[in-house]
C-alpha positions as CSV (number, residue, x, y, z in Angstrom):
1,M,46.4,28.9,9.0
2,E,49.4,31.2,8.5
3,V,48.9,34.8,9.5
4,G,50.2,36.1,6.2
5,R,47.1,34.9,4.4
6,L,44.8,36.7,6.9
7,N,46.7,40.0,7.3
8,T,44.8,41.9,4.6
9,S,41.5,40.6,6.0
10,I,42.5,41.6,9.5
11,D,43.7,45.0,8.3
12,T,40.3,45.6,6.8
13,Y,38.9,45.8,10.4
14,N,41.9,46.7,12.5
15,K,45.4,47.6,11.3
16,E,46.7,48.1,14.8
17,L,46.5,44.4,15.9
18,T,49.8,43.2,17.2
19,L,51.6,40.2,15.7
20,K,50.8,38.2,18.9
21,S,47.1,38.8,18.5
22,R,47.3,38.1,14.7
23,N,49.0,34.8,15.4
24,A,46.4,33.8,18.1
25,F,43.6,34.6,15.7
26,A,45.3,32.7,12.8
27,A,45.9,29.7,15.1
28,L,42.1,29.2,15.3
29,C,41.6,29.4,11.6
30,V,41.3,26.5,9.2
31,E,41.3,27.1,5.4
32,K,38.3,25.8,3.5
33,T,37.5,26.1,-0.2
34,F,34.0,26.3,-1.6
35,L,33.4,26.0,-5.3
36,K,31.3,28.4,-7.3
37,G,27.6,27.6,-6.5
38,D,28.3,25.8,-3.2
39,L,26.2,26.7,-0.2
40,L,28.3,27.1,2.9
41,L,25.2,28.1,5.0
42,N,21.7,26.7,4.7
43,L,18.7,28.0,6.4
44,N,18.2,26.1,9.7
45,Q,21.4,24.2,9.3
46,S,23.5,23.6,12.3
47,D,26.5,26.1,12.2
48,R,29.3,26.8,14.6
49,W,31.7,28.8,12.6
50,E,32.9,32.4,12.0
51,Y,34.0,33.0,8.3
52,V,36.6,35.3,6.9
53,L,36.4,35.4,3.1
54,V,40.1,35.4,2.1
55,Q,39.5,35.3,-1.6
56,G,36.4,35.2,-3.9
57,I,32.9,36.6,-4.0
58,A,30.0,35.3,-1.9
59,R,26.5,36.4,-0.9
60,T,23.9,35.9,1.8
61,F,20.3,35.5,0.7
62,L,16.9,34.3,1.8
63,L,13.8,33.0,0.0
64,N,10.7,35.1,-0.2
65,T,7.2,33.7,0.1
66,E,7.2,32.9,-3.6
67,G,10.5,31.0,-3.3
68,E,12.5,33.7,-5.1
69,E,16.0,34.4,-3.8
70,I,16.5,37.8,-2.2
71,T,20.2,38.8,-1.9
72,L,20.9,40.3,1.5
73,S,24.5,41.2,1.0
74,F,27.7,40.6,-1.0
75,F,31.2,39.8,0.2
76,E,34.5,40.2,-1.6
77,D,38.1,39.4,-0.8
78,N,39.2,40.1,2.8
79,T,35.8,40.6,4.3
80,I,34.1,38.8,7.2
81,L,30.7,37.2,6.9
82,P,28.0,38.4,9.4
83,P,29.2,37.2,12.8
84,Y,27.9,34.0,14.2
85,V,25.8,35.8,16.9
86,T,23.9,37.8,14.3
87,R,23.3,35.1,11.7
88,T,22.3,32.2,13.9
89,K,19.7,31.3,16.4
90,N,20.2,28.4,18.8
91,G,23.1,27.3,16.7
92,R,21.2,27.2,13.4
93,S,21.6,29.5,10.4
94,L,19.1,32.2,9.8
95,L,20.1,32.5,6.1
96,Y,21.8,31.0,3.2
97,C,25.3,31.8,2.0
98,E,26.5,30.9,-1.5
99,A,29.9,31.0,-3.1
100,I,29.4,33.1,-6.3
101,T,32.9,32.3,-7.4
102,N,35.4,29.8,-6.1
103,C,36.1,31.0,-2.6
104,T,38.7,30.5,0.0
105,F,37.5,31.0,3.6
106,A,39.3,31.0,6.9
107,R,36.8,29.3,9.3
108,L,37.1,29.4,13.1
109,D,35.0,27.8,15.8
110,A,32.7,30.6,17.1
111,K,33.1,29.4,20.8
112,A,36.9,29.3,20.5
113,F,36.9,32.8,19.0
114,E,34.6,34.0,21.9
115,A,37.0,32.5,24.4
116,L,39.9,34.3,22.7
117,M,37.9,37.6,22.9
118,V,37.6,37.1,26.6
119,E,41.3,36.6,27.2
120,N,42.7,39.0,24.6
121,L,41.6,42.6,24.7
122,E,42.9,43.4,21.2
123,I,40.8,40.5,19.8
124,R,37.8,41.7,21.7
125,D,38.2,45.1,20.1
126,F,38.6,43.5,16.7
127,G,35.4,41.4,17.2
128,N,33.5,44.5,18.4
129,T,34.7,46.4,15.3
130,V,33.3,43.7,13.1
131,L,30.0,43.8,14.9
132,R,29.8,47.6,14.7
133,Q,30.5,47.5,10.9
134,E,27.9,44.8,10.4
135,L,25.3,46.9,12.2
136,L,26.2,50.1,10.3
137,Q,26.0,48.3,7.0
138,K,22.6,46.9,7.9
139,V,21.2,50.3,9.0
140,D,22.6,51.9,5.9
141,K,20.9,49.4,3.7
142,E,17.6,49.7,5.5
143,I,17.7,53.5,5.0
144,Q,18.5,53.1,1.3
145,M,15.7,50.6,0.7
146,A,13.2,52.8,2.5
147,S,14.1,56.2,1.2
148,W,16.4,56.1,-1.8
149,T,15.4,55.8,-5.4
150,A,16.5,52.7,-7.4
151,K,18.9,54.9,-9.3
152,A,20.5,56.2,-6.1
153,R,20.7,52.6,-4.7
154,L,22.5,51.4,-7.9
155,E,24.9,54.3,-7.8
156,Q,25.8,53.4,-4.2
157,F,26.1,49.8,-5.1
158,R,28.7,50.7,-7.7
159,K,30.6,52.7,-5.0
160,D,30.4,49.9,-2.4
161,F,31.1,47.0,-4.8
162,S,33.0,48.5,-7.7
163,M,34.0,45.2,-9.4
164,L,30.8,43.1,-8.8
165,E,28.6,44.4,-11.5
166,N,30.6,42.5,-14.1
167,N,31.2,39.4,-11.9
168,V,27.8,38.7,-10.4
169,P,24.6,37.6,-12.1
170,H,22.4,40.6,-12.5
171,P,19.3,39.0,-11.0
172,M,21.3,38.7,-7.7
173,I,22.1,42.4,-7.9
174,A,18.5,43.4,-8.8
175,S,17.2,41.4,-5.8
176,Y,19.8,43.1,-3.5
177,L,18.6,46.5,-4.8
178,G,15.0,45.6,-4.4
179,I,14.1,45.9,-8.1
180,T,13.4,43.6,-11.0
181,N,16.1,42.5,-13.4
182,V,14.3,44.5,-16.2
183,S,14.4,47.6,-14.1
184,L,18.1,47.0,-13.4
185,S,18.7,46.6,-17.1
186,R,17.0,50.0,-17.8
187,L,18.9,51.8,-15.1
188,R,22.2,50.4,-16.3
189,K,21.5,51.8,-19.7
190,Q,20.8,55.3,-18.2
191,L,23.9,55.5,-16.0
């Protein structure tokens, strides 16, 4: 994959990466398109990829004990899905990932990326930055779910994902916020 298609995605995590490192990263990437509604990850499915969302909107989710979908996170253009090491166990996916719109991903083999991290310090720093941001986002969401009001969570959602409210089905947003769709509708009228 050409580095030009990945530059904005890379810059989201590390603007200082040299052209040599960018090219090494891009050389591992293969472009793959998923159509709206496609699942690129299924629970317990064998998976060996890292994913960079170049264009589109996607989400990760799980099913609760009643079989209802609970959205864990949303991803927009130029973001990286949770790293392989955090979303798999024994090479199998721990969650689902769905393309909410048509999506273009850069996929790279997780083992090849790990090998590149070993030999290239810049890429190792890039990978560690992605892991740190993933951890920070998860901790922030845990704190919000445990101690913030639904109104405050919606206000933060709007800051974090300014364009999603009009492009994502509201039941997905409601489940992400930990509220019912009816409660989301009421809150939207208040704000």
